[in-house]
C-alpha positions as CSV (number, residue, x, y, z in Angstrom):
1,M,-18.6,-15.0,-39.3
2,N,-18.0,-17.9,-36.9
3,R,-20.4,-18.8,-34.0
4,I,-18.3,-17.1,-31.3
5,D,-18.1,-13.8,-33.2
6,A,-21.9,-14.0,-33.7
7,I,-22.4,-14.4,-30.0
8,L,-20.1,-11.4,-29.2
9,R,-22.1,-9.2,-31.7
10,D,-25.5,-10.3,-30.5
11,P,-27.1,-7.5,-28.5
12,V,-28.3,-10.1,-25.9
13,F,-24.8,-11.1,-25.0
14,P,-24.2,-8.2,-22.5
15,R,-27.4,-9.2,-20.8
16,I,-26.3,-12.8,-20.4
17,K,-22.9,-11.6,-19.2
18,A,-24.5,-9.4,-16.6
19,A,-26.9,-12.1,-15.4
20,V,-24.2,-14.7,-15.1
21,I,-21.8,-12.4,-13.2
22,G,-24.6,-11.2,-11.0
23,A,-25.6,-14.8,-10.1
24,T,-22.1,-16.2,-9.6
25,G,-19.9,-13.3,-8.7
26,L,-17.5,-14.4,-11.4
27,A,-16.3,-10.9,-12.2
28,Y,-13.2,-12.6,-13.7
29,Y,-15.2,-12.6,-17.0
30,A,-16.1,-8.8,-16.8
31,D,-13.3,-8.0,-19.3
32,K,-13.0,-11.4,-21.0
33,D,-15.9,-11.4,-23.4
34,A,-14.2,-13.8,-25.8
35,A,-13.6,-16.4,-23.1
36,L,-17.2,-16.1,-21.9
37,A,-18.5,-16.3,-25.5
38,E,-16.4,-19.4,-26.1
39,R,-17.9,-21.1,-23.0
40,I,-21.5,-20.2,-24.0
41,N,-20.8,-21.6,-27.4
42,R,-19.9,-24.9,-25.9
43,R,-23.3,-25.0,-24.2
44,L,-25.0,-24.1,-27.5
45,S,-23.0,-26.5,-29.7
46,D,-25.7,-29.2,-29.4
47,K,-28.5,-26.5,-29.7
48,P,-27.7,-25.0,-33.1
49,T,-31.2,-23.4,-33.5
50,L,-31.3,-21.8,-30.1
51,G,-30.6,-18.1,-30.2
52,L,-29.1,-16.1,-27.3
53,A,-32.5,-14.5,-26.5
54,A,-34.0,-17.9,-26.0
55,Y,-31.0,-19.1,-24.1
56,L,-31.2,-16.1,-21.7
57,A,-34.9,-16.8,-21.2
58,Q,-34.1,-20.4,-20.3
59,L,-31.4,-19.3,-17.8
60,A,-33.7,-16.8,-16.2
61,A,-36.5,-19.3,-15.9
62,E,-34.3,-21.9,-14.3
63,G,-32.3,-19.7,-11.9
64,P,-28.7,-20.5,-10.8
65,A,-29.8,-23.9,-9.4
66,G,-31.3,-25.1,-12.7
67,P,-29.6,-27.8,-14.8
68,E,-28.6,-25.6,-17.7
69,Y,-27.4,-22.8,-15.5
70,Q,-25.3,-25.3,-13.6
71,A,-23.9,-26.7,-16.8
72,L,-22.9,-23.2,-17.9
73,I,-21.3,-22.6,-14.4
74,N,-19.4,-25.9,-14.9
75,E,-17.9,-24.4,-18.0
76,L,-17.0,-21.2,-16.3
77,T,-15.3,-22.5,-13.2
78,V,-11.8,-24.0,-12.9
79,G,-11.3,-27.4,-11.4
80,E,-7.4,-27.5,-11.5
81,T,-6.2,-28.6,-8.1
82,F,-4.2,-31.3,-6.4
83,F,-3.4,-32.8,-3.0
84,F,-1.2,-30.7,-0.7
85,R,-1.3,-27.7,-3.1
86,Y,0.7,-24.9,-1.5
87,A,2.3,-27.2,1.0
88,E,3.7,-24.3,3.0
89,Q,0.2,-23.3,4.0
90,F,-0.6,-26.8,5.2
91,E,2.6,-26.8,7.2
92,A,1.6,-23.5,8.8
93,L,-1.8,-25.1,9.8
94,C,0.0,-28.1,11.3
95,A,2.6,-26.0,13.1
96,V,0.6,-23.1,14.3
97,A,-3.2,-23.1,13.7
98,I,-4.3,-26.6,14.5
99,P,-2.3,-26.9,17.8
100,E,-3.9,-23.6,18.9
101,C,-7.4,-24.9,18.0
102,L,-6.7,-28.1,20.0
103,R,-5.7,-26.2,23.0
104,R,-8.6,-23.8,22.7
105,N,-11.2,-26.5,22.2
106,R,-9.9,-29.0,24.7
107,E,-13.1,-28.8,26.8
108,S,-15.6,-29.0,23.9
109,R,-13.5,-31.5,21.9
110,L,-14.9,-30.1,18.7
111,L,-13.0,-29.1,15.6
112,R,-14.8,-27.5,12.6
113,I,-13.1,-26.7,9.3
114,W,-14.5,-25.4,6.0
115,S,-12.9,-25.7,2.6
116,A,-14.7,-23.0,0.7
117,G,-14.5,-23.3,-3.1
118,C,-13.1,-26.8,-2.7
119,S,-13.3,-27.7,-6.4
120,I,-13.1,-31.5,-6.9
121,G,-12.1,-32.1,-3.2
122,P,-8.3,-32.6,-2.8
123,E,-8.0,-29.7,-0.4
124,A,-10.7,-31.1,2.0
125,Y,-9.2,-34.6,1.9
126,T,-5.7,-33.2,2.4
127,L,-7.0,-31.7,5.7
128,E,-8.3,-35.0,6.9
129,I,-5.1,-36.8,5.9
130,L,-3.0,-34.2,7.8
131,L,-5.2,-34.4,10.9
132,K,-5.1,-38.2,11.0
133,R,-1.4,-38.5,10.2
134,H,-0.2,-35.8,12.7
135,F,-2.8,-35.4,15.4
136,A,-4.6,-38.7,15.6
137,D,-3.8,-39.3,19.3
138,R,-4.8,-35.8,20.3
139,L,-8.1,-36.0,18.3
140,R,-9.2,-39.3,19.8
141,D,-12.9,-39.0,20.9
142,W,-13.2,-35.6,19.2
143,Q,-16.0,-34.6,16.9
144,V,-14.3,-33.3,13.7
145,S,-16.1,-31.9,10.8
146,I,-14.5,-30.9,7.4
147,V,-17.0,-29.4,5.0
148,G,-16.1,-28.8,1.4
149,T,-18.4,-26.6,-0.8
150,D,-18.3,-25.4,-4.3
151,L,-20.6,-23.6,-6.8
152,N,-19.9,-26.3,-9.4
153,A,-22.2,-29.3,-8.9
154,S,-20.2,-31.6,-11.1
155,F,-17.1,-30.8,-9.0
156,I,-18.9,-31.8,-5.9
157,E,-20.0,-35.1,-7.4
158,T,-16.3,-35.8,-8.2
159,A,-15.3,-34.8,-4.7
160,R,-17.8,-37.2,-3.2
161,R,-16.5,-40.1,-5.2
162,G,-13.0,-39.3,-4.0
163,V,-11.3,-41.0,-7.0
164,Y,-8.5,-39.1,-8.8
165,G,-6.1,-39.4,-11.7
166,N,-2.3,-39.1,-11.5
167,W,-2.4,-35.3,-12.0
168,A,-4.2,-34.8,-8.7
169,V,-1.7,-36.9,-6.7
170,R,1.4,-35.7,-8.5
171,G,4.4,-35.1,-6.2
172,L,3.0,-37.1,-3.3
173,D,5.5,-39.2,-1.3
174,P,5.1,-42.9,-2.2
175,A,4.5,-43.6,1.5
176,V,1.6,-41.2,1.6
177,L,0.1,-42.7,-1.5
178,A,0.3,-46.2,-0.1
179,E,-1.1,-45.1,3.3
180,C,-3.9,-42.9,2.1
181,F,-5.0,-44.1,-1.3
182,D,-6.2,-47.4,-3.0
183,R,-4.9,-48.0,-6.5
184,Q,-7.7,-48.6,-9.0
185,G,-6.0,-49.1,-12.3
186,D,-4.8,-45.7,-13.4
187,L,-6.8,-44.0,-10.7
188,W,-6.3,-43.3,-7.0
189,A,-9.2,-43.6,-4.5
190,V,-9.0,-41.9,-1.1
191,K,-9.2,-44.7,1.5
192,P,-12.3,-44.8,3.6
193,R,-10.3,-44.1,6.8
194,F,-9.4,-40.6,5.4
195,R,-13.0,-39.8,4.3
196,E,-14.8,-40.2,7.7
197,W,-14.8,-36.5,8.7
198,T,-15.3,-35.0,5.3
199,S,-18.5,-34.1,3.5
200,F,-19.4,-32.0,0.4
201,S,-22.2,-29.8,-0.8
202,V,-23.0,-27.3,-3.4
203,F,-22.9,-23.7,-2.0
204,N,-22.8,-20.3,-3.7
205,L,-20.4,-18.0,-1.8
206,V,-21.9,-14.9,-3.4
207,D,-25.6,-15.2,-2.4
208,G,-25.6,-18.2,0.1
209,P,-26.5,-17.0,3.6
210,L,-23.7,-17.1,6.1
211,P,-23.5,-18.3,8.8
212,N,-25.4,-21.3,7.6
213,Y,-25.5,-23.7,10.6
214,P,-27.6,-26.4,8.8
215,R,-24.7,-26.8,6.4
216,G,-22.2,-26.8,9.2
217,L,-20.9,-23.3,8.1
218,G,-20.8,-21.5,11.5
219,A,-18.7,-21.4,14.6
220,L,-15.8,-22.6,12.5
221,D,-12.2,-23.0,13.7
222,V,-10.5,-22.9,10.3
223,V,-11.6,-21.7,6.9
224,L,-9.7,-22.2,3.7
225,C,-10.8,-20.0,0.8
226,R,-7.9,-20.1,-1.6
227,N,-7.9,-18.9,-5.2
228,V,-11.6,-18.1,-5.1
229,M,-11.7,-14.4,-4.5
230,I,-9.5,-13.7,-7.5
231,Y,-12.6,-14.3,-9.6
232,F,-14.7,-11.7,-7.7
233,D,-15.0,-8.0,-8.0
234,E,-14.0,-5.8,-5.0
235,P,-17.5,-5.3,-3.5
236,T,-18.0,-9.1,-3.6
237,R,-14.6,-9.8,-2.1
238,T,-15.3,-7.4,0.7
239,R,-18.7,-8.9,1.4
240,L,-17.3,-12.4,1.4
241,L,-14.5,-11.6,3.7
242,E,-17.0,-10.1,6.1
243,N,-19.0,-13.3,6.0
244,L,-15.9,-15.4,6.5
245,H,-15.1,-13.3,9.5
246,E,-18.6,-13.9,10.8
247,V,-18.5,-17.7,10.5
248,L,-15.2,-18.0,12.4
249,V,-15.0,-18.2,16.2
250,P,-12.8,-15.7,18.0
251,N,-9.2,-16.7,17.4
252,G,-10.3,-18.7,14.4
253,W,-8.0,-19.0,11.4
254,L,-8.4,-18.0,7.7
255,V,-6.2,-19.2,4.8
256,V,-6.4,-17.4,1.5
257,G,-4.5,-17.7,-1.8
258,H,-1.2,-15.9,-2.3
259,A,-2.8,-13.4,-4.7
260,E,-5.7,-12.7,-2.3
261,T,-3.9,-10.9,0.5
262,G,-3.9,-7.2,1.2
263,Q,-5.7,-4.4,2.9
264,Q,-9.2,-6.0,2.6
265,V,-8.0,-9.1,4.6
266,N,-5.9,-7.0,7.0
267,S,-8.8,-4.8,7.9
268,L,-10.6,-7.8,9.4
269,F,-7.9,-10.3,10.3
270,T,-4.5,-10.2,11.8
271,P,-1.7,-11.9,9.7
272,V,0.6,-14.4,11.3
273,P,3.8,-14.8,9.2
274,V,5.4,-18.2,8.9
275,P,8.0,-19.5,6.4
276,G,6.7,-19.4,2.9
277,A,3.2,-18.4,3.9
278,T,1.0,-16.0,6.0
279,I,-2.2,-17.2,7.7
280,Y,-4.8,-15.0,9.2
281,R,-6.4,-15.0,12.7
282,K,-9.7,-13.5,13.7
283,P,-9.0,-11.1,16.7
284,R,-10.5,-11.9,20.0
285,P,-13.3,-9.6,21.2
286,G,-11.9,-6.4,22.6
287,C,-8.6,-6.6,20.7
288,A,-7.6,-3.9,18.3
289,P,-8.8,-4.5,14.7
290,A,-6.2,-5.3,12.1
291,A,-7.0,-2.0,10.4
292,A,-5.2,-0.3,13.2
293,L,-1.9,-2.1,12.2
294,P,0.4,-1.3,9.4
295,A,-0.6,-3.6,6.6
296,A,2.2,-6.3,6.9
297,L,2.7,-6.3,10.7
298,P,2.5,-9.7,12.3
299,A,-1.0,-10.3,13.3
300,Y,-0.3,-11.4,16.9
301,M,1.2,-8.0,17.6
302,P,-1.1,-5.4,19.4
303,S,-1.5,-2.0,17.8
304,I,1.7,-0.2,18.2
305,A,1.3,2.2,21.1
306,V,3.2,5.5,20.8
307,E,3.1,8.7,22.7
308,P,2.8,12.0,20.8
309,P,5.5,14.5,21.6
310,P,4.3,16.8,24.4
311,A,3.1,20.2,23.2
312,E,5.8,22.9,23.6
313,A,8.2,20.3,25.1
314,K,11.9,20.6,24.7
315,P,14.1,17.5,24.6
316,A,15.9,16.9,27.9
317,E,19.2,16.3,26.2
318,P,20.7,16.8,22.7
319,K,20.0,14.0,20.3
320,P,23.0,12.2,18.7
321,A,23.5,13.8,15.3
322,K,23.9,10.5,13.4
323,K,20.8,8.9,14.9
324,R,18.7,12.0,14.4
325,S,19.8,12.2,10.8
326,T,18.7,8.7,10.2
327,A,15.3,9.3,11.8
328,T,14.8,12.4,9.9
329,E,15.6,10.7,6.6
330,S,13.2,7.9,7.5
331,V,10.3,10.3,8.2
332,A,11.1,12.3,5.1
333,R,11.0,9.2,2.9
334,L,7.7,8.2,4.4
335,R,6.2,11.7,4.1
336,A,7.2,11.6,0.4
337,T,5.3,8.3,0.0
338,A,2.3,9.6,2.0
339,A,2.1,12.6,-0.3
340,K,1.2,10.4,-3.2
341,P,-2.6,9.9,-3.9
342,T,-4.1,7.0,-2.1
343,P,-5.5,4.4,-4.5
344,A,-9.3,4.5,-4.6
345,S,-9.5,0.8,-3.9
346,L,-8.1,1.2,-0.4
347,P,-10.8,1.3,2.3
348,T,-11.0,4.4,4.5
349,P,-8.7,3.7,7.5
350,Q,-10.5,3.0,10.7
351,P,-9.8,4.8,13.9
352,A,-7.2,3.0,16.0
353,V,-8.2,1.5,19.3
354,P,-6.4,3.2,22.2
355,S,-4.1,1.3,24.4
356,S,-2.9,2.0,27.9
357,A,0.4,3.4,26.5
358,G,-1.1,6.0,24.2
359,P,-2.8,6.4,20.9
360,S,-2.3,3.6,18.3
361,V,-0.6,3.9,14.9
362,T,-3.1,3.6,12.0
363,A,-2.5,2.1,8.6
364,S,-3.4,5.4,6.9
365,D,-0.7,6.6,4.5
366,G,-1.2,10.2,5.7
367,D,-0.7,9.1,9.4
368,R,2.2,6.7,9.0
369,A,4.9,9.4,8.8
370,A,3.6,11.1,12.0
371,A,3.3,7.7,13.6
372,L,6.9,6.9,12.8
373,D,8.0,10.4,14.0
374,A,6.2,9.9,17.3
375,C,7.6,6.4,17.7
376,I,11.2,7.6,17.2
377,A,10.6,10.4,19.7
378,L,9.3,7.9,22.2
379,A,12.3,5.7,21.8
380,E,14.6,8.6,22.3
381,R,12.9,9.6,25.5
382,N,12.7,6.0,26.8
383,R,16.1,4.7,25.8
384,L,16.2,2.0,28.4
385,D,12.8,0.4,27.5
386,P,13.4,-2.6,25.3
387,A,9.7,-2.8,24.3
388,V,9.8,0.7,22.8
389,H,12.8,-0.1,20.6
390,F,11.1,-3.4,19.6
391,R,8.0,-1.6,18.5
392,L,10.1,0.9,16.5
393,G,11.8,-1.9,14.8
394,L,8.5,-3.5,13.8
395,L,7.3,-0.2,12.4
396,E,10.5,0.6,10.5
397,E,10.6,-3.0,9.0
398,E,7.0,-2.8,7.9
399,L,7.4,0.7,6.3
400,G,10.8,0.0,4.8
401,V,12.5,2.9,6.4
402,G,15.2,3.5,9.1
403,D,17.2,0.6,10.5
404,P,15.0,-2.0,12.0
405,I,17.9,-4.4,12.6
406,A,19.5,-1.8,14.9
407,A,16.2,-1.3,16.7
408,F,15.8,-5.0,17.4
409,K,19.5,-5.2,18.5
410,R,18.9,-2.4,21.0
411,A,15.9,-4.2,22.4
412,L,18.0,-7.3,22.9
413,Y,20.9,-5.4,24.4
414,L,18.5,-4.1,27.0
415,D,16.8,-7.5,27.5
416,S,18.7,-10.5,26.2
417,D,15.7,-12.8,26.9
418,F,13.4,-10.9,24.6
419,A,12.3,-13.8,22.4
420,L,10.2,-11.9,19.9
421,A,13.0,-9.4,19.4
422,D,15.3,-12.3,18.5
423,Y,12.6,-13.8,16.2
424,H,12.0,-10.6,14.3
425,L,15.7,-9.8,14.1
426,A,16.1,-13.2,12.5
427,L,13.3,-12.4,10.1
428,A,14.9,-9.1,9.2
429,Y,18.2,-10.8,8.4
430,W,16.5,-13.5,6.4
431,R,14.6,-10.9,4.3
432,R,18.0,-9.4,3.5
433,G,19.6,-12.7,2.5
434,K,21.8,-12.9,5.6
435,L,21.0,-16.5,6.4
436,A,23.8,-17.2,9.0
437,P,22.8,-14.4,11.4
438,A,19.1,-15.3,10.8
439,Q,19.6,-18.9,11.9
440,R,21.6,-17.7,14.9
441,H,18.8,-15.5,16.1
442,F,16.1,-18.1,15.4
443,R,18.2,-20.5,17.6
444,N,18.4,-17.8,20.3
445,A,14.7,-17.3,20.3
446,R,14.1,-21.0,20.5
447,A,16.5,-21.3,23.4
448,T,14.8,-18.5,25.2
449,V,11.2,-19.9,24.9
450,A,12.5,-23.4,25.8
451,T,12.8,-22.3,29.4
452,H,9.2,-21.2,29.7
453,D,5.9,-23.1,30.1
454,A,4.0,-23.6,26.9
455,T,0.9,-21.8,28.1
456,E,2.8,-18.6,29.1
457,L,2.1,-15.5,27.1
458,V,5.0,-14.1,25.1
459,A,6.1,-10.5,26.0
460,E,4.8,-8.0,23.4
461,G,3.0,-10.9,21.7
462,G,-0.5,-9.6,22.1
463,G,-1.8,-13.0,23.3
464,L,0.7,-15.2,21.5
465,T,1.6,-18.2,23.7
466,V,5.0,-19.7,24.1
467,A,3.8,-22.9,22.4
468,E,2.6,-20.9,19.4
469,L,5.9,-19.1,19.1
470,R,7.8,-22.3,19.4
471,S,5.8,-23.8,16.5
472,M,6.5,-20.7,14.4
473,I,10.3,-20.9,15.1
474,D,10.5,-24.6,14.5
475,L,9.2,-24.1,10.9
476,W,12.4,-22.3,10.0
477,F,14.5,-25.4,10.7
478,S,12.5,-27.8,8.6
479,G,13.6,-30.8,10.6
480,E,17.3,-30.1,10.0
481,E,18.0,-29.8,13.8
482,P,16.6,-31.7,16.8
């Protein structure tokens, strides 16, 4: 029997596993006994006479901050990362989130960013590089803080050194390498100019208190927590997301990994879709929680207000047969979906926050068919209201029923300057692979907002400004047009 098999068979192994997962939150190893045993074996390779019982006693005596516990954690965590990883998310920060933070904080002249689970540091340094290359003039005389934290102490030591091999800088433009790094043989050192705002410390996301103002982890404008929660179990993810929500200021921004989106995030934050990425915004006090929205609705949208059909009411005029057939089929499809059991992992839907126009649509599977039915009825009774058709289009697009393109077109027919209708019509075409009409409506939306002041609020935007919508539209052209 080899050493790893012996570890797996040892009755103490489950106790070590439970202790390590409990201390670190790394539920990734809950069903990966062989991988955990292999990493424990690495730590015991130079301690051939130390049994698992003695090793567990050593870990328990030290606690997670102890040297051997930290050495084991170093074996368990992944340090694979590189500069500008998931470039689309950094583009979204530059185009949408950072400009909004600069406008919001123009009086305080403070900008606070946290790279949570920063590994060996490229993510945090990437943020400083972006800020200084794209916003240097606007950030003159500002106090900027970028804090990188990680559970792995050796990663933090590497981050503080700021020296990396070719793997970490792969794919970078030669001009960026020359401007931001000093060549040291086969290594690349981040230049001092791009390290002035960034600091690093060891922090355990699972049991570290949040907010934690002495560490700079409070009243934050932006938090990046990417590819961290995939290692945690559901209760730990839920608790961490609640903590991240708490440390952000109202309207603050959260960036998570592509595999970490979903109902848990949407229940606390409102998603803002941009090309290739979605970033999340903490709602302002008094705004409807994201749980009141269908899961994939753009975060800047308010809860969709619909009026229930009046009791005992008869329609004032006959409904067109074709339109009613489509509506009926849409609701029937949705009711069939809603009839399926709801996965146990989904949180209980929260009550929607009422708006002046009527009750809001919730994200509950059981309610969505009724919400769509009510929204269709509202559109049929208010055929000359572009906002109602726009909201119907949003709901149909999110639920995958009906004809959202037709709904957005009706909104634009009634109001040709409806910028968000053009924007979402473009998105609908793009999702269906119809690039030419998509680009046409992106241009239409851009032309409409160009005539308005940057600080104006966009109609039906739930607080979205003209400047923010311009930035979102500009991302779709990638510098191809002036």
